[in-house]
C-alpha positions, -999 to +999 in steps of 0.1 A: -129-444-704-135-421-675-164-395-679-161-367-653-194-352-643-201-314-641-210-303-606-209-264-606-221-262-570-187-274-558-172-240-563-196-225-538-184-248-510-150-231-507-126-251-488-152-271-469-135-305-475-163-326-459-190-310-480-170-313-512-161-350-505-198-357-497-208-342-531-181-361-549-192-394-533-228-387-542-225-374-578-188-377-588-172-405-609-152-430-589-121-449-602-097-475-588-059-471-588-052-508-585-029-519-614+004-533-600+026-525-630+058-541-617+046-570-595+079-589-594+098-559-580+071-540-562+041-563-554+026-542-525-009-528-534-025-504-509-062-499-516-064-466-535-094-450-552-105-415-564-137-396-569-137-367-594-159-340-609-154-306-625-168-271-625-164-240-647-132-233-628-115-265-616-111-302-616-119-317-582-103-350-572-105-368-538-080-396-534-086-422-507-059-446-496-056-475-471-020-485-464+005-499-438+032-472-440+028-435-440+055-410-449+056-372-455+091-359-453+089-335-482+073-302-474+088-277-499+070-271-532+086-291-561+104-315-538+104-352-546+070-361-531+069-394-549+093-407-522+065-401-497+030-415-495+020-399-528-010-397-552-007-383-587-027-371-617-012-368-652-031-353-681-025-347-718-052-322-730-043-324-767-031-356-785+007-355-789+009-322-771+023-313-737+012-332-706+009-320-671+019-339-640+004-331-606+020-350-577+009-347-541+021-363-509-003-370-481+002-336-465-005-318-498+030-309-509+030-303-546+054-312-574+039-301-607+051-294-642+042-295-679+063-309-707+065-329-739+091-353-726+102-364-692+135-346-691+124-312-703+099-299-677+085-265-672+078-263-635+048-245-621+056-213-603+049-208-566+020-186-575+005-213-597+010-240-570-007-217-545-039-217-567-043-255-562-066-262-533-055-290-510-073-305-480-053-332-464-066-355-437-030-360-424-026-323-418+002-302-433+032-308-410+059-332-423+067-364-405+089-395-408+076-429-417+050-444-395+040-481-395+004-493-387-030-493-404-038-460-420-067-446-440-061-411-454-075-389-481-063-359-501-088-336-517-075-313-545-090-287-568-068-280-598-078-249-618-085-259-654-062-233-668-033-248-649-038-279-671-037-258-703-075-259-706-098-231-716-130-236-694-151-222-723-137-246-749-130-279-732-117-307-755-141-336-763-115-360-751-083-359-732-058-386-721-045-391-686-037-414-657-039-415-619-012-430-598-002-441-563+034-445-552+058-442-523+093-450-535+112-444-502+089-462-478+094-496-463+069-510-488+078-491-520+050-494-546+038-481-579+001-483-588-019-469-617-055-464-629-045-475-665-017-501-667+018-490-677+039-515-698+075-507-691+104-527-677+108-504-647+087-478-629+080-448-652+048-429-649+059-403-676+045-424-704+016-407-722+013-436-746-003-456-717-028-429-707-065-436-707-093-416-723-110-390-702-140-370-712-160-341-696-197-346-692-213-316-709-235-292-687 
């Protein structure tokens, strides 16, 4: 289970990424995205973690990654960012209901939808995507794959209502998962916070989500 703390002061920091990250490091909850779900096909495991907290308005997540290949070719909203160096958060607010997928490459390009099943998405509009704050250590310009030793982070703030949540009536428990992937890099990989038990890579599997709760104010 992951319990996300309430840090209302985060909203007052605006887009000051360094200040928000410092607050998350100090008071947020930290998790590891380290499960290699398909080790025979995709054994590579870049070190990946996240720190999270919430306010009355948004869920804040800072993803931290250390890897050997870095790619960010997708720059248009709703493009296939999972091909690039990518981190993701999926959440199901109500058991058996819709789930939301928020996918980000390392320059903050967003692919986001909600759905009950993988092949019937309702994609977020441009106006909805624009409400998601993103602060990327790699900048915002696309680039082809680089090889080396890289440490990068992506800070996001997802408005609660974009996840189908009423800030005044948050559920006692949700289900969700955090992911790291990069399907089109020289070291394709698929990692998760909670393990996924399928024959081939498939993150759209709510049955393998883990429990997530909000710490009450």
